[in-house]
C-alpha positions in Angstrom: -22.6 -3.9 -23.5 -22.9 -2.2 -26.6 -22.8 -5.6 -28.3 -25.5 -6.5 -27.1 -27.8 -3.3 -27.2 -27.2 -4.1 -31.5 -28.3 -6.8 -31.2 -31.8 -5.6 -29.2 -31.5 -6.5 -26.3 -34.3 -5.1 -23.4 -32.3 -2.0 -21.7 -33.6 -3.1 -18.7 -31.8 -6.4 -19.0 -28.6 -5.1 -19.8 -28.6 -2.0 -17.5 -29.3 -4.7 -14.5 -26.3 -6.7 -15.4 -24.1 -4.0 -15.2 -25.7 -2.9 -11.7 -24.1 -6.6 -10.9 -21.4 -6.2 -12.7 -20.9 -2.1 -10.5 -21.9 -4.0 -7.2 -19.7 -6.8 -7.2 -16.8 -4.1 -8.5 -17.5 -2.7 -5.4 -17.7 -5.5 -2.7 -15.0 -6.2 -3.5 -13.1 -3.4 -3.1 -14.6 -3.2 0.8 -13.3 -6.8 0.8 -9.5 -5.1 0.0 -10.2 -2.2 2.6 -11.1 -4.2 5.3 -8.3 -6.1 5.2 -6.1 -2.8 5.3 -7.9 -1.2 7.7 -7.2 -4.8 9.8 -3.4 -5.0 9.3 -3.4 -1.1 10.4 -5.0 -2.0 13.5 -3.4 -4.8 15.1 -1.2 -3.4 18.1 0.9 -5.5 20.2 -0.8 -3.3 23.6 0.3 -6.4 26.4 0.4 -9.1 23.7 4.1 -10.3 23.7 5.9 -10.7 20.6 5.1 -14.3 19.8 1.8 -13.4 19.8 1.7 -10.7 18.2 3.7 -12.6 15.4 0.8 -14.7 15.4 -2.4 -12.4 15.3 -0.5 -10.9 12.7 0.4 -13.7 10.8 -3.0 -14.6 10.7 -4.6 -12.2 9.3 -1.8 -11.9 6.9 -1.8 -15.5 5.9 -5.8 -14.9 4.8 -5.1 -11.7 2.7 -2.0 -10.3 0.7 0.3 -7.4 1.1 3.3 -6.5 -0.5 6.1 -7.1 2.1 7.2 -3.7 2.3 3.8 -2.2 3.6 3.8 -5.6 6.3 7.0 -4.4 7.1 6.0 -0.5 8.1 2.8 -2.1 10.2 4.8 -4.9 11.7 6.4 -1.6 13.1 3.9 0.8 13.7 2.2 -2.3 16.1 4.9 -2.6 18.3 4.9 -1.8 22.0 6.1 2.5 22.9 8.8 0.3 24.3 10.3 -2.0 21.7 10.1 0.4 19.3 12.5 2.3 21.1 14.2 -0.4 21.8 14.2 -0.3 18.1 15.6 3.1 18.1 18.4 2.3 20.2 19.2 -0.9 18.6 23.5 -0.1 16.6 21.6 -2.9 13.9 18.4 -2.1 13.3 16.2 -5.8 11.9 15.6 -5.4 8.8 12.9 -8.9 8.8 10.1 -9.8 10.8 12.5 -12.8 12.2 15.3 -10.8 13.7 
């Protein structure tokens, strides 16, 4: 941007370019936040575990998440009954498949 000012380009054009870049960046950030929120709101509720996993896979396929974050969100969304059973299990599963 500084080069353009030094070359004598219009301040208005430079300002418009800057605002356009800022707008795009904020749009990207908002989209990432929306996708993270989408993952955080998925819950098993009355669905089977397979239906819940399919919904989760659909959201994950469209986005990228760190493995640990994904596992934590998966556990968070499980039904209370399943969470209790997992807590009482002798060997706690370490993958979604387990």
